[in-house]
N, C-alpha and C positions, 0 to 999 in steps of 0.2 A: 504493499500501500505506498502511495506518495502522499505529500502535500501539498494541496493547489494553491495559489494566490492570486484570483482572479481578479485584476482591474477594468470596475466598468457595472452597474447596476441595472444599466438598460437591457434590450432584449437581448442582445449579442450576449454581453456578460452574463445575464438568465439563465440564458440554454447554456451555453457551457458549462456554466456552476452546476445544471440541472443535472447533466448526465454525468458527468464526476461525483455524482454525491447519488447517483445510481447504481455508481459501477463500486460503489464502497469506501469508494478516496476521501481524502481530508479533504477539505475546500475551505477559502473564507474568501469573503467576498471583499472586496474595499469601492467604496463609491462616496459624492461629494452629498452628502442628506441635506444639503441646504439647494441642493438644482434640479431639477428633473432633468433625466436624458431626452435628447429627441426623442427617443421611441414613446415616450408618454405623450404626445404629442401628436400620436398618428394615426392614421384611418381604419387600423388594423383590418383591409379588405385580405385575404385569401384567394386573387383573384388571377392566379397565373394565366387565364388562355388572351384576358384581355390584358394582359403587358403585353402580349406578341407584337402588339401594336407598337411602339418602339422599344422593346427591351430586345437582349439577345436570346437567344436561342435556347443557353444553359437556364437561364432565368426562369420558361416556362418546364423545360424538364426536372429542373429541381423543385422546382414550388411547387410541381400537382405531390409534392408529400407536405404542403405542410400543416392542411387541415385534420389528416388525422394523426400528425404528432402529436396537434396542438389539442387536438379532440383528448387524447391520452392523457392528458394532465392540468385542464382547465375546463371552468366551465365554459358555458354561454358559447359557445362556438356554432354557428347556425350554419346552416347547408341549406339556404335559400334562392342558389345560384346571384348573379349580379344582370342588371336592366342595363341598358345603354341607349340611349335616347338624343333626340339632337332634334332642334326648331326649325322648321320647315323649309324656311331660306336658307339653314346652314343642311339638308338631305345628301347634300354630296359627301358631307364630312362622314354621316353615320354608312353609306356608300362603300369609303372608301375602309375604315375602321373594319368592316364585314370582310373585304378583299384582304386582311394584313392581319386577319388573325381566322383561330377555326374555334369549333367545339361552342359554337353558339348554334341559336336558330329564327327564323324574323316572325316577330309577337306583335300583337297587339295590345298597346305599352298599360293602357284601362283596365283589361285579363288577369294583369297578373297585381298590378297598383289601382286599385280604384278611385283612387284620389286622384289618379290622374288623365279621367276621362276628356276626353276633349281636346285633352293640349298636346298627344303627338299623335302622326297615324299610321306609325310603325317605330320596330323598336327591336332591338337587339338583344337576346336574352340568353346567358352562361351558362344553364342549370347547372354545372358543377362543379360552381365556385362556390364560397364561402366569407363569412366575414366573423369576428370577434371585436367586444372593446379589447384594446390596448393597458387600460386600466386596469380593468378584471381582471388579465389575463398577467400579467406582471406583479400586482398584488397580488397572485394565489400564488405563483411561481415563489417569488420571497417567504412568501407562507410554511411550504411545503417543504424548502431547500432547509431554514429553519426549524420544523418540526425533524428535519432529520442531523440536528448537530452543527448545520453550517452555520462558523461564525460574521458577523456583519459587522464589530464592533473592535476588531483588533487595531490595533492603532499605526499597527508597520507589518509589511507581506514578510511570512516564516516559511514560503513553499516557493518553492517553483512558478513563476510571473506567467502570466495569459493575460495578452492586454487588450481589452475587447470598450475601450474605452472611447472610441469614434473618434468623431475630430480634434479631442482632447488630447489625445495621442500624435496629430500629427504633427510635433516637434523632430519624434523619431518617426516620422514615415512622413519625406518629406514632399511622396509622390502624390499624396493625401489632400482635397482639397475637400472648402464647405459646398454645400446647398440650402439653400435658405429656404423654410418653407412654411407659411403664412396658414393659418385655421380659424375659425368659430366654431362657437356651440352653440346652436338656438335652441329654441325649446317655444312648441308649440303644441296647444290641446285641442287646433283645428287639424290637422295634417296627421296620416300615421300612413309610417312605408312600412315596411317588411324586410329589405336589401337594402341593398346601396343600388345607386342610380348613379351612372355618368353621364352627362351630357358635354356632349359636342357643340364643341363653340370652338372657331379661328381663332379666336385672342385671348378667353375665358377658360379654358374648359374648367370643368370642377368635379364633382362628385360628394354627394351627399348621404351618408351611413347612417341608420337609425341606432339610436342606442335607449336605453331602458329610460323610463320617468318619461316620457313626449322629448326626448333631449334628440340633437340629427347636431353630428358632424360635418362641417362643411368645408371642405377643403380642394389641392391645398395648392399655391402657388410653388413655385420651382426659379429659384433667382439664383444668379451665381455671386455668391455675398457671403463674409468672414461676418456681416452686422446682424448677434444673435437681440437689436435691441427688441421691444414688440412692435408687435403689424404696423404695416402702414398707412395712411389713409388711405395709398390708390388702391393697397390689397387689398384692401377691408370694401373699398368700393367696389373695386372688381366681385369679389365674390359675392354679393350680393346682386347686381348683377346677375350675374351667372344663378342666383337664388330666383331670383324675381322671373327671368326667363324658363326657369322647372315645373314654378308655383306662383302668378302673384302673391297666394296668403300666404307665404314665407314673407310678405313686406310684413307682415301682424305676429311675428314668430320674436319673441324677446334674445338679444345676446347674451349668451348665460357667461364665457368665455371667452375670449380672444389670445390669441399667443403664435409666436415663431419660435422654432428650432431648426439648427444648422445640422443636414444632414450631410453625410463622412461619402465618399468619392472617390474613386479613381480616374483614369482620363477617361478610360472602356467603361466607366461606370457600370464595372465589376468586383466582388469582395473577392477578397486577397487573402489565405493564409502565409505568414511568415513567420522564420525562426532565423533571429541575429539578436545579439548582443545575450546571448541565454536567456532570450524573449520569444514566446512567442505571440503571435499579432494576427487577432481576427479580424479584420474591418474593410469600411468599404460598400458598406449595406447600401448606399444610395437611397431609396428610395421604397425598399424590397427590405425592410425592416423583419415584418415577422412570416414574411412570403418565405423568407432568404434565408434567417435566422437556422432556424432547426437544424437543415439538410447543414451545413457550413460549424457547425458543433460536430455534426454530427461525423464532418469529416476528421475534423480535428482528433477527432477522439479517437477515430482510425491510423491519422499520422502517430498519434500518443503510443500506441499501442505497438507502432513499427509495421503498421501497413502501408502499401503507396495510396494518395490520395492523390485525386484528378488533376487538372492543370491550373483552379485556384492555385496552388501550394507555390511556393517558389524558395 
C-alpha cells in the first residue's frame, strides 16, 4: 500500500482520490477551502455525442463511459438525453449540428418538453446522454472519501504527489492556458424542463440545465482569458438574450447566482497525464471536466499499476 497526496479538490482531484481509495490506498487531498474549483460552476452535462460538434473523437470515445462511472458513485444522474434546438432564423445551425454529430434523431421539441410548445418546429434529441448536478456530485464524492478515512485537513503533503489543480498548476505546466467560463443560476416557478437544452446561435450559443427546486443553470461563455473576476455585464446580457430566445418566460426568472471560472486547457483542448519532478500531473480537461475526469483518472490508475496508458500520457 502506498500513500498519495492529491492536490486539488475539483472534479479531477476527487475522481483520482476516489479510485485510489477504492483500491485501498492511503490518500490525502489538498485544496483551498476558501476558493471553489472551476468544476463547482460546471453544467454537469454528460453529453459525448453533442460534443462531437467541436471536440476530437477521443472525447466522444472516452466520454461514453462517464454516465456509468458517475451512476455507480453519486446520486442524481439523470438519463433523459439532450435536446438541441435553434430559432427559425438559425435553422441552418441545427442542420450543421446534425451533420457533425451522431446518435440523434429529429423530434418535435414540444413532445419532449411541453414548455417549448410552439417555440421550435424541430430539434435534435440525443437519447443516450445524461446529466448531473456538479455540486451534489462533488459533495458526495468528498463525503464518501471522508467515510473511507481520506484526510482533507493535512498541513503538508506526506505521500507521492498527484497534481490535479487545474489552472493553478500553470507554473509547473507552461503549455496550460485558461479558458474563462461564465454562468448564471436562475429560478423559475413557471417553466419546468426535464433535460438539458442546447440553444444553437451563431453568436450566443448556450445551454440550460435543470436542477432541483426549480433552479436552472444557464451557461456558458468561452473566453480566452486569465481573468477570474466576476461575470461581466456583456456576458450576462448575452446569456440572458439567449435565454429569452429559448423562452420569453425566462425573463421573469430570478437570478440566484452568477459566477465565472477558469477552465484549464492545453493547445489542442485535450487532457494529458504527465510525470516529471517526481509528480504526476492530470490536467487540461477544458470544458469536459465531468465527462472526461473519470476515464482520465482510470488511465492514471493504470499507469500507477505499471500498465501502459493511451496517447494522453507524456
